[in-house]
C-alpha positions, -999 to +999 in steps of 0.1 A: -896-461-052-883-488-077-848-501-081-824-487-109-798-513-122-764-498-138-744-523-157-709-511-160-712-494-126-677-493-116-662-479-148-662-441-156-697-433-170-714-459-146-700-445-115-711-412-124-747-424-130-749-441-095-735-412-081-762-393-092-791-416-087-779-421-054-781-383-043-815-383-058-824-408-031-829-437-057-821-473-048-792-483-068-779-518-079-749-524-098-735-557-115-696-564-111-675-589-121-656-605-094-624-588-109-639-553-111-622-524-098-643-508-072-620-477-066-649-454-083-674-466-058-657-461-028-675-431-017-708-444-029-730-473-014-748-491-041-762-524-039-736-547-057-741-581-073-717-603-091-726-609-127-711-605-161-735-594-192-719-622-213-730-651-192-770-645-192-775-668-163-756-644-138-779-616-146-813-632-135-811-628-097-794-593-098-823-581-122-850-593-099-875-562-088-856-537-111-877-511-127-851-494-148-820-507-163-793-484-175-771-504-197-734-486-195-713-521-198-694-524-232-662-526-250-653-491-259-619-495-275-602-484-309-583-516-309-589-554-306-606-586-322-640-585-337-652-615-317-647-600-284-664-569-293-692-587-306-695-609-273-696-579-250-715-552-271-738-575-290-744-605-269-741-587-236-766-564-247-791-590-258-786-606-225-792-577-206-823-566-225-840-602-226-835-607-187-844-573-179-877-580-201-883-613-183-874-598-147-903-571-155-884-538-160-903-511-172-876-492-190-843-502-207-817-470-214-789-483-236-759-463-239-747-465-274-725-439-292-725-415-321-698-437-338-728-459-352-727-434-378-691-440-386-665-412-395-676-400-428-673-366-420-704-346-412-719-316-395-750-312-374-759-344-383-795-357-369-806-393-353-827-401-386-793-402-408-786-438-415-760-458-398-726-463-418-709-493-424-677-495-406-645-513-408-639-507-368-652-533-348-666-508-318-686-488-344-699-518-360-707-537-328-726-508-313-748-505-344-757-542-345-766-542-305-787-509-308-805-520-340-814-554-325-826-536-293-850-515-314-862-545-331-867-564-298-887-532-282-914-542-309-919-574-294-922-566-258-937-539-234-903-529-219-896-493-232-861-491-247-842-459-253-807-453-266-786-425-256-757-417-282-728-398-266-701-380-284-667-380-273-672-382-235-647-370-210-642-356-175-633-368-139-624-407-138-618-411-175-590-430-181-599-441-213-595-408-234-589-377-216-562-390-192-543-405-221-549-371-241-536-350-213-505-371-206-495-368-242-502-330-240-476-328-211-451-349-227-450-330-260-463-361-278-494-348-292-501-338-329-531-329-351-547-344-378-550-320-407-543-291-382-568-296-360-594-280-381-621-306-379-652-305-359-655-326-328-682-336-300-672-332-266-694-345-243-690-335-205-697-366-185-722-347-159-742-334-190-742-371-201-758-379-169-785-356-173-795-370-204-796-404-189-814-395-162-841-378-184-843-408-206-852-430-175-887-412-169-893-388-202-922-408-213-916-393-251-881-412-246-896-445-253-885-460-286-863-433-295-825-426-297-807-392-287-774-375-298-760-364-267-729-337-267-721-303-251-738-285-281-706-269-290-692-259-325-658-265-316-625-282-335-597-304-323-576-275-322-599-254-299-606-281-278-569-290-273-560-255-266-586-249-238-570-279-223-532-268-230-540-235-212-554-250-182-526-272-178-499-247-185-484-265-213-479-254-247-504-264-273-492-287-300-470-277-328-467-308-347-495-318-376-502-343-402-523-346-433-551-372-429-537-396-455-504-394-438-517-403-402-542-427-415-512-445-435-493-447-401-522-459-382-527-485-405-487-495-406-491-494-367-519-518-366-504-544-391-471-543-370-491-548-335-509-578-351-477-592-366-460-592-331-489-603-314-493-571-291-527-567-275-524-532-266-534-504-289-508-488-308-503-453-303-516-442-336-547-462-349-569-457-379-600-449-355-583-421-339-572-405-371-606-407-385-623-394-354-596-366-353-594-360-391-630-355-402-659-334-390-678-353-363-707-331-351-741-339-342-774-320-334-790-323-300-821-306-310-840-337-306-826-342-271-835-306-264-870-311-275-880-344-261-858-349-229-855-310-218-816-315-224-795-284-220-760-291-212-758-275-177-720-277-174-702-250-198-672-260-213-649-240-193-660-253-161-658-289-176-623-281-185-613-271-152-633-297-133-614-324-157-577-308-148-583-307-114-591-343-114-562-349-138-539-331-112-553-347-081-553-383-094 
């Protein structure tokens, strides 16, 4: 049985991927930095190697003998300098893919994002739609990385696939859902445009189903896939489900898109002026995600990967709130 290597194994998505593969009986190896928090791996037993995707030489030894690489590591944030995003998301992806090819890996599964299409406002978008030019470093660098990968795939025997999840949430998610629920409990959450816009929730276990399929399905080679929970759901409906599960009131406040976007811009300028590195409470990225329809078709994943979201939204909310309460 070949070795699966997971970059970003100590993080939210990577730890769930590792847990699933180990449960299947696979041999799993992960790349971690010496400063990585390994809390999410405490009940797992993957092989761990020190390395950093921005340091290509550090990847050579961990990739020896690997059959499948699942590239989860990346900088996922709505705030930060472009050069840092580029270093991690573009250069890091190139380093991982080129070293995987030299190591003889059979397949490289890249974890991208639906955000490569920007936030122009769309419903039931298909993967064939053009990627958007974006002012947000995360969107732009993930787009550059994926385009490079598919160009690279045409020059090497290693098979490359890309999984583009929507807004991922679930247990261990400190990036999005924990902060969202914190704000909800404190009564500090407000809708953009009344919460009427469609969103693209992706429960982490459903995402792992798709990643697992992309590792073995021959028809996945050379393809990109949108992965969401397949729901037609607004931010208001999404939020009200969590509010009910938490036993707190739903948000009462709302701001028009233009007003919220202006506040995001002003907040960003102030943080830059003051040299604050942490993200502002409101950013244009968050406003754009919440204030325009952001909805994708999963027909291609259903057809080629056999993907069908196994965990329904009610159970996903229950599981997430249970984790949130028991942290």
